[in-house]
PARONU-222437 format. One record per residue (C-alpha): residue number from 1; residue in one letter; z, x, y. Coordinates in pm, 1 decimal. Layout:
// PARONU-222437
nr rest w u v
NUM a Z X Y
...
This chain:
// PARONU-222437
nr rest w u v
1 m 17644.5 11094.8 20017.8
2 n 17878.0 11187.9 20302.3
3 r 18037.3 10841.2 20300.9
4 f 18143.8 10899.2 19939.1
5 i 18324.5 11214.7 20044.0
6 t 18489.5 11070.9 20356.7
7 n 18565.6 10716.2 20233.6
8 p 18900.9 10707.6 20049.1
9 t 18803.3 10388.3 19863.1
10 e 18486.3 10547.1 19727.6
11 r 18670.3 10869.1 19638.4
12 g 18921.5 10658.3 19446.1
13 r 18642.2 10479.3 19263.9
14 f 18478.3 10809.3 19176.1
15 l 18809.4 10947.3 19044.0
16 r 18867.7 10632.6 18835.6
17 f 18506.8 10652.3 18714.3
18 a 18567.9 11016.8 18619.6
19 m 18888.9 10925.3 18433.3
20 v 18701.8 10649.9 18251.0
21 g 18444.4 10918.7 18172.9
22 v 18717.5 11133.8 18018.2
23 i 18820.5 10841.7 17797.2
24 g 18453.2 10786.9 17714.2
25 a 18416.4 11156.9 17633.8
26 i 18711.1 11135.0 17394.2
27 v 18546.5 10834.3 17227.8
28 d 18211.0 11016.2 17232.1
29 f 18332.4 11350.4 17097.1
30 g 18572.3 11188.1 16849.3
31 t 18301.3 10963.1 16710.3
32 f 18049.8 11249.1 16709.4
33 n 18280.6 11480.6 16514.4
34 l 18388.9 11205.9 16274.5
35 l 18026.5 11122.3 16200.1
36 t 17910.0 11483.0 16160.5
37 h 18211.7 11623.4 15971.9
38 v 18330.0 11329.9 15763.1
39 f 18009.6 11133.8 15709.4
40 s 17755.0 11421.9 15732.9
41 v 17538.5 11240.0 15986.7
42 k 17275.5 11460.5 16151.7
43 p 17391.9 11584.6 16495.3
44 v 17122.7 11413.7 16706.3
45 t 17178.7 11080.3 16527.9
46 a 17555.7 11120.2 16560.5
47 s 17508.8 11193.3 16930.2
48 i 17322.7 10863.7 16978.8
49 l 17584.0 10663.0 16786.0
50 s 17877.5 10827.5 16961.2
51 f 17709.0 10765.0 17295.4
52 t 17682.5 10394.9 17212.2
53 a 18054.8 10375.3 17131.8
54 a 18130.0 10546.9 17463.9
55 i 17908.8 10296.6 17652.6
56 v 18116.3 10005.7 17526.4
57 s 18442.9 10179.0 17614.6
58 n 18320.3 10286.8 17957.6
59 f 18186.2 9943.6 18047.9
60 i 18514.7 9773.3 17966.9
61 w 18721.4 10028.4 18161.6
62 n 18484.6 10034.4 18460.0
63 r 18452.0 9655.9 18477.1
64 f 18825.6 9593.5 18475.3
65 w 18973.3 9908.9 18633.1
66 t 18722.4 10106.4 18841.9
67 y 18547.8 9801.1 18991.5
68 p 18789.0 9506.6 18952.3
69 d 18648.7 9363.5 19277.7
70 s 18299.8 9335.5 19128.4
71 r 18299.0 8976.0 19016.7
72 s 18004.6 8814.3 19194.2
73 k 17777.1 8901.4 18902.2
74 p 17825.1 8748.3 18558.0
75 i 17971.8 8991.1 18303.9
76 v 17664.2 8965.6 18078.6
77 r 17438.0 9068.5 18367.2
78 q 17661.1 9364.7 18452.4
79 l 17681.7 9469.8 18088.2
80 t 17301.8 9452.7 18064.3
81 q 17262.2 9664.3 18379.9
82 f 17530.0 9910.9 18265.7
83 a 17370.1 9938.2 17921.2
84 a 17021.7 9987.4 18070.6
85 i 17147.8 10270.9 18290.5
86 s 17332.8 10417.8 17993.7
87 v 17020.9 10402.7 17776.9
88 m 16829.0 10581.2 18051.1
89 g 17113.9 10832.2 18052.8
90 l 17073.6 10865.8 17676.9
91 l 16703.3 10938.0 17727.9
92 i 16806.5 11214.0 17968.2
93 r 17090.6 11336.0 17746.7
94 t 16919.9 11350.6 17406.1
95 p 16655.7 11617.6 17480.4
96 i 16912.9 11817.7 17678.0
97 f 17148.3 11801.2 17378.6
98 a 16875.8 11889.1 17128.1
99 f 16755.7 12185.3 17336.0
100 m 17105.0 12314.5 17414.4
101 d 17220.8 12265.6 17055.3
102 h 16950.8 12490.6 16911.5
103 q 16999.2 12752.7 17183.1
104 l 17378.1 12760.2 17142.2
105 i 17357.6 12781.8 16762.7
106 d 17132.3 13086.6 16805.0
107 v 17378.0 13236.5 17056.0
108 a 17681.1 13167.4 16834.0
109 q 17512.0 13323.7 16533.1
110 g 17375.7 13610.3 16742.7
111 i 17717.8 13717.6 16867.1
112 s 17862.8 13672.5 16517.2
113 l 18201.4 13530.4 16600.1
114 s 18362.3 13699.2 16300.2
115 s 18671.4 13478.5 16301.8
116 l 18457.6 13166.2 16265.3
117 s 18255.1 13050.7 15966.1
118 v 17890.2 12958.7 16013.4
119 q 17990.8 12592.0 15997.5
120 q 18254.5 12645.2 16268.4
121 q 18003.0 12832.2 16485.5
122 e 17758.3 12543.5 16451.4
123 s 18032.2 12290.5 16527.5
124 l 18127.1 12484.6 16840.5
125 a 17761.3 12496.0 16946.6
126 h 17719.8 12120.6 16884.4
127 n 18024.0 12040.5 17098.4
128 l 17925.6 12276.9 17381.5
129 a 17576.4 12126.2 17385.8
130 l 17723.0 11777.2 17395.7
131 a 17957.7 11875.8 17680.5
132 c 17666.3 12009.8 17887.3
133 a 17459.5 11696.8 17830.3
134 v 17753.1 11465.6 17908.3
135 g 17828.5 11651.4 18232.6
136 i 17473.0 11618.9 18357.4
137 v 17444.5 11250.6 18269.1
138 m 17780.5 11163.0 18430.8
139 f 17634.6 11203.0 18779.4
140 w 17332.9 10989.0 18692.6
141 n 17559.9 10717.3 18553.3
142 f 17797.7 10711.1 18849.4
143 f 17543.3 10690.2 19128.3
144 v 17299.8 10450.7 18963.8
145 n 17579.2 10220.9 18846.6
146 r 17743.5 10229.5 19189.2
147 f 17423.6 10127.8 19368.3
148 w 17290.5 9879.7 19111.5
149 t 17548.7 9749.5 18863.1
150 y 17839.8 9744.3 19107.0
151 n 17651.3 9699.5 19433.3
152 d 17850.2 9385.0 19509.3
153 v 18170.0 9573.3 19597.6
154 v 18250.5 9658.5 19956.8
155 r 18219.7 10024.7 20048.1
């Protein structure tokens, strides 16, 4: 862990990975809100679909920007590894989201944010729950991808 803090190359990779994560979060949240508000998809289902869209975006950005020096593995193999890690992340994320979503809806309704409608309170709770789940899974994704998917890059 210390080498990630002291190695400027690894710090740069982590920062690029984090920026890719921000782009992925925009894809994730945008897709999630589009699905729930425009198409009335249930929040947990929308979370899974938005996560999948973010996986595709994140893989492309990480493959070509964060780890451009990772070319000893075929792209299909890396995509498979990245997707497997992401699916494991989804398995971590989904129960966290579901639990947090219900808790935050109760909190939002309990404090009766008078300036917000019930639908707006629920939307706020959905997005806060998604943000918590995404934050937790980001660390899983970075470290497992760094040591498995992109283990061919020099440290």
